[in-house]
ZASEMI-923822 format. One record per residue (C-alpha): residue number from 1; x, y, z. Coordinates in Angstrom, 3 decimals, padded with zeros to 6 digits. Each point is the difference from the previous one (the first is absolute). Example, Ala and Ser with C-alpha at 12.3 -4.5 7.8 and 13.67 -1.06 7.14 Angstrom:
// ZASEMI-923822
+-----+----------+----------+----------+
! num !     east !    north !       up !
+-----+----------+----------+----------+
!   1 !  012.300 ! -004.500 !  007.800 !
!   2 !  001.370 !  003.440 ! -000.660 !
+-----+----------+----------+----------+
END
This chain:
// ZASEMI-923822
+-----+----------+----------+----------+
! num !     east !    north !       up !
+-----+----------+----------+----------+
!   1 !  122.873 !  097.738 !  152.701 !
!   2 !  002.049 ! -003.050 !  000.837 !
!   3 !  002.367 ! -001.767 ! -002.388 !
!   4 ! -002.660 ! -002.445 ! -001.162 !
!   5 ! -002.400 !  002.836 ! -000.912 !
!   6 !  002.790 !  001.803 ! -001.915 !
!   7 !  000.734 ! -003.205 ! -001.883 !
!   8 ! -003.670 ! -000.431 ! -000.956 !
!   9 ! -000.240 !  003.657 ! -001.062 !
!  10 !  003.046 ! -000.301 ! -002.300 !
!  11 ! -001.295 ! -003.257 ! -001.498 !
!  12 ! -003.363 !  001.653 ! -000.840 !
!  13 !  001.666 !  003.111 ! -001.478 !
!  14 !  002.441 ! -002.129 ! -001.995 !
!  15 ! -002.883 ! -002.134 ! -001.315 !
!  16 ! -001.969 !  003.061 ! -001.141 !
!  17 !  003.042 !  001.510 ! -001.743 !
!  18 !  000.779 ! -003.326 ! -001.670 !
!  19 ! -003.564 ! -000.243 ! -001.353 !
!  20 !  000.135 !  003.553 ! -001.359 !
!  21 !  003.328 ! -000.653 ! -001.729 !
!  22 ! -001.131 ! -003.358 ! -001.409 !
!  23 ! -003.473 !  001.092 ! -001.130 !
!  24 !  000.983 !  000.970 ! -003.597 !
!  25 !  001.613 ! -003.409 ! -000.503 !
!  26 ! -002.927 ! -001.805 !  001.663 !
!  27 ! -002.537 !  001.776 ! -002.195 !
!  28 !  001.644 ! -001.589 ! -003.054 !
!  29 ! -000.310 ! -003.460 !  001.478 !
!  30 ! -003.537 !  000.247 !  001.316 !
!  31 ! -002.773 ! -000.683 ! -002.492 !
!  32 ! -003.210 !  001.823 !  000.775 !
!  33 ! -003.267 ! -001.254 ! -001.494 !
!  34 ! -001.182 !  002.184 ! -002.869 !
!  35 ! -003.400 !  001.520 !  000.705 !
!  36 ! -000.378 !  002.497 ! -002.879 !
!  37 ! -000.107 ! -001.121 ! -003.642 !
!  38 !  000.084 !  002.506 ! -002.842 !
!  39 !  001.481 !  001.039 ! -003.346 !
!  40 !  001.827 !  003.263 ! -000.683 !
!  41 ! -000.177 !  001.745 ! -003.386 !
!  42 !  002.036 !  003.058 ! -000.976 !
!  43 !  001.834 !  001.871 ! -002.716 !
!  44 !  003.176 !  002.067 !  000.121 !
!  45 !  001.811 !  002.191 ! -002.500 !
!  46 !  002.753 ! -001.065 ! -002.365 !
!  47 !  002.571 !  000.605 !  002.777 !
!  48 ! -001.860 ! -002.357 !  002.375 !
!  49 ! -001.119 !  002.974 !  002.092 !
!  50 ! -003.440 !  001.475 !  000.632 !
!  51 !  001.052 !  003.109 ! -001.892 !
!  52 !  000.568 !  001.100 ! -003.603 !
!  53 ! -003.229 ! -001.735 ! -000.936 !
!  54 ! -001.511 !  000.858 ! -003.382 !
!  55 ! -002.647 !  002.721 !  000.127 !
!  56 !  000.169 !  002.439 ! -002.930 !
!  57 ! -000.242 ! -002.293 ! -002.996 !
!  58 !  001.187 !  000.876 ! -003.487 !
!  59 ! -001.388 ! -001.814 ! -003.030 !
!  60 !  002.070 ! -003.069 ! -001.019 !
!  61 !  002.550 !  000.598 !  002.778 !
!  62 !  001.139 ! -003.063 !  001.982 !
!  63 ! -000.431 ! -000.081 !  003.797 !
!  64 !  001.143 ! -002.694 !  002.412 !
!  65 ! -001.078 ! -001.300 !  003.396 !
!  66 !  000.379 ! -003.223 !  001.998 !
!  67 ! -003.117 ! -001.877 !  001.094 !
!  68 !  000.434 ! -002.275 !  003.000 !
!  69 ! -001.874 ! -002.219 !  002.403 !
!  70 !  000.828 ! -002.122 !  003.020 !
!  71 ! -001.810 ! -003.108 !  001.189 !
!  72 ! -000.716 ! -000.264 !  003.742 !
!  73 ! -002.872 ! -002.475 ! -000.288 !
!  74 !  001.691 ! -003.062 !  001.499 !
!  75 !  000.159 ! -001.940 ! -003.278 !
!  76 !  000.910 !  000.410 ! -003.668 !
!  77 ! -002.469 !  002.218 ! -001.876 !
!  78 ! -000.905 !  000.433 ! -003.666 !
!  79 ! -000.625 !  003.676 ! -000.740 !
!  80 ! -001.434 !  001.889 ! -002.948 !
!  81 !  000.514 !  003.732 ! -000.474 !
!  82 ! -002.488 !  001.723 ! -002.287 !
!  83 !  001.349 !  003.180 ! -001.599 !
!  84 ! -002.755 !  002.579 ! -000.523 !
!  85 ! -000.394 !  003.678 ! -000.890 !
!  86 ! -002.712 !  002.439 !  001.096 !
!  87 ! -000.845 !  003.673 ! -000.287 !
!  88 ! -001.441 !  002.141 !  002.795 !
!  89 ! -003.604 ! -001.113 ! -000.608 !
!  90 !  000.526 ! -003.761 ! -000.336 !
!  91 ! -000.296 ! -002.496 !  002.881 !
!  92 !  002.997 ! -000.830 !  002.165 !
!  93 !  000.396 ! -003.208 !  002.018 !
!  94 ! -000.433 !  000.052 !  003.767 !
!  95 !  002.586 ! -000.997 !  002.611 !
!  96 ! -001.652 !  000.841 !  003.320 !
!  97 ! -002.055 ! -002.136 !  002.339 !
!  98 ! -000.004 ! -003.810 !  000.192 !
!  99 !  001.604 ! -001.645 ! -003.054 !
! 100 ! -003.200 ! -001.856 ! -000.874 !
! 101 ! -001.818 !  003.365 ! -000.342 !
! 102 !  002.588 !  001.653 ! -002.253 !
! 103 ! -000.789 !  000.243 ! -003.696 !
! 104 !  002.171 !  000.302 ! -003.118 !
! 105 ! -000.527 !  002.673 ! -002.625 !
! 106 ! -002.515 ! -000.973 ! -002.666 !
! 107 !  002.370 !  001.266 ! -002.692 !
! 108 !  001.561 ! -002.622 ! -002.274 !
! 109 !  003.563 ! -001.124 !  000.537 !
! 110 !  002.454 !  001.231 ! -002.610 !
! 111 !  002.646 ! -002.533 !  000.952 !
! 112 !  000.393 ! -002.864 !  002.483 !
! 113 !  003.131 ! -000.953 !  001.918 !
! 114 !  000.170 ! -003.300 !  001.908 !
! 115 !  002.486 ! -001.128 !  002.629 !
! 116 !  000.532 ! -002.901 !  002.399 !
! 117 !  001.503 !  001.291 !  003.257 !
! 118 !  001.178 ! -002.263 !  002.823 !
! 119 ! -000.896 !  000.706 !  003.608 !
! 120 !  002.160 !  002.857 !  001.318 !
! 121 !  001.114 !  000.558 ! -003.584 !
! 122 !  000.286 !  003.305 ! -001.858 !
! 123 ! -000.756 !  000.428 ! -003.706 !
! 124 !  000.912 !  003.031 ! -002.095 !
! 125 ! -000.442 !  000.923 ! -003.656 !
! 126 !  001.442 !  002.983 ! -001.900 !
! 127 ! -002.640 !  001.752 ! -002.098 !
! 128 !  000.649 !  002.424 ! -002.841 !
! 129 ! -002.985 !  001.729 ! -001.540 !
! 130 ! -000.911 !  002.771 ! -002.423 !
! 131 ! -003.227 !  001.498 ! -001.350 !
! 132 ! -000.972 !  001.066 ! -003.494 !
! 133 ! -002.812 !  002.564 ! -000.059 !
! 134 ! -001.176 !  003.280 ! -001.487 !
! 135 ! -001.643 !  003.180 !  001.285 !
! 136 ! -003.485 !  001.017 ! -000.984 !
! 137 !  000.104 !  003.800 !  000.309 !
! 138 ! -003.736 !  000.346 ! -000.616 !
! 139 ! -001.195 ! -002.264 !  002.823 !
! 140 !  003.131 !  000.420 !  002.150 !
! 141 !  000.679 ! -003.712 !  000.087 !
! 142 !  002.867 ! -002.411 ! -000.419 !
! 143 ! -000.922 ! -002.886 ! -002.282 !
! 144 !  002.197 ! -003.077 !  000.353 !
! 145 !  001.200 ! -002.319 ! -002.737 !
! 146 !  002.023 ! -002.519 !  001.974 !
! 147 !  002.324 ! -000.705 !  002.881 !
! 148 !  003.228 ! -001.949 ! -000.396 !
! 149 !  000.814 ! -002.086 !  003.085 !
! 150 !  003.323 ! -001.873 !  000.026 !
! 151 ! -000.070 ! -000.024 ! -003.788 !
! 152 ! -003.607 ! -001.206 ! -000.311 !
! 153 ! -002.325 !  002.478 ! -001.768 !
! 154 ! -003.416 !  000.183 !  001.693 !
! 155 ! -003.041 !  001.473 ! -001.736 !
! 156 ! -001.475 !  003.064 !  001.747 !
! 157 ! -002.158 !  001.449 ! -002.785 !
! 158 ! -003.056 !  000.159 !  002.302 !
! 159 !  001.832 !  001.975 !  002.698 !
! 160 ! -000.432 !  003.748 !  000.484 !
! 161 !  000.920 !  002.373 !  002.799 !
! 162 ! -001.353 !  003.545 !  000.279 !
! 163 !  001.482 !  003.229 !  001.278 !
! 164 ! -000.262 !  000.273 !  003.783 !
! 165 ! -000.459 !  003.720 !  000.702 !
! 166 !  000.366 ! -000.517 !  003.760 !
! 167 !  003.407 ! -001.626 ! -000.262 !
! 168 !  000.967 !  001.554 ! -003.359 !
! 169 !  000.983 ! -003.301 ! -001.551 !
! 170 ! -001.106 ! -002.876 ! -002.203 !
! 171 ! -000.282 ! -002.562 !  002.753 !
! 172 !  000.486 ! -003.696 ! -000.634 !
! 173 !  000.754 ! -002.839 !  002.391 !
! 174 !  001.992 ! -003.090 ! -000.874 !
! 175 ! -000.824 ! -002.518 !  002.698 !
! 176 !  000.802 ! -003.573 !  000.912 !
! 177 ! -002.596 ! -002.274 !  001.609 !
! 178 !  001.134 ! -003.060 !  001.927 !
! 179 ! -001.898 ! -003.267 ! -000.460 !
! 180 !  000.754 ! -003.381 !  001.594 !
! 181 ! -000.799 ! -003.518 ! -001.133 !
! 182 ! -002.656 ! -001.729 !  002.088 !
! 183 !  000.619 ! -003.759 ! -000.099 !
! 184 ! -003.477 ! -000.728 !  001.350 !
! 185 ! -001.811 !  001.854 ! -002.763 !
! 186 !  002.763 ! -000.559 ! -002.593 !
! 187 ! -000.032 !  003.671 ! -000.958 !
! 188 !  001.662 !  003.321 !  000.735 !
! 189 ! -001.598 !  002.304 !  002.556 !
! 190 !  000.706 !  003.652 !  000.705 !
! 191 !  002.466 !  000.057 !  002.897 !
! 192 ! -001.157 !  003.394 !  001.270 !
! 193 !  003.171 !  001.894 ! -000.897 !
! 194 !  001.027 !  002.391 ! -002.745 !
! 195 !  002.537 !  002.740 ! -000.622 !
! 196 ! -000.597 !  002.976 ! -002.244 !
! 197 !  002.353 !  002.284 ! -001.912 !
! 198 ! -001.478 !  003.444 ! -000.672 !
! 199 !  000.992 !  001.403 ! -003.387 !
! 200 ! -000.413 !  003.328 ! -001.789 !
! 201 !  000.054 ! -000.069 ! -003.811 !
! 202 !  001.880 !  003.221 ! -000.712 !
! 203 !  001.784 ! -000.235 ! -003.315 !
+-----+----------+----------+----------+
END
């Protein structure tokens, strides 16, 4: 190699090193076109962690979680969350396949929560709930009276869950369906997402 070739070699190596060093800073300046648009829905425990979530439920005891969602749709969105409860034999919503083919549960909503969330925005709501119910020792069932959600008492007199001999529990599922406002149809449509909190009525 002559001097000119050495010079060219060092310039190339220096350029590569400079790009590697500068890449974290450049990535903050470059704006890449967004190609995926979606909404995230989740819940976490009272400590903002995916642990210590309520499971074994005692009658009239208060339990707390945080419900959250993030908007990655490219524009402000108007959301509706339907709060529902089901036992092991009742229909659950679907969240697989194309969004247009997903279906909500046919069960009625106990409570609705609405939220406007800006693009790239995150929304979160603390939820405190409790259940009032009684055991039916003859039919091995839990018969519900009501659920209190953030201080609002919701009628559950038509709700029953039976003993599950396979799992050895009185299974119930408190779940949250996500709906989004469709400006074209001027109505809310199921957004193909839900989260479910499995509960065991023990005491």
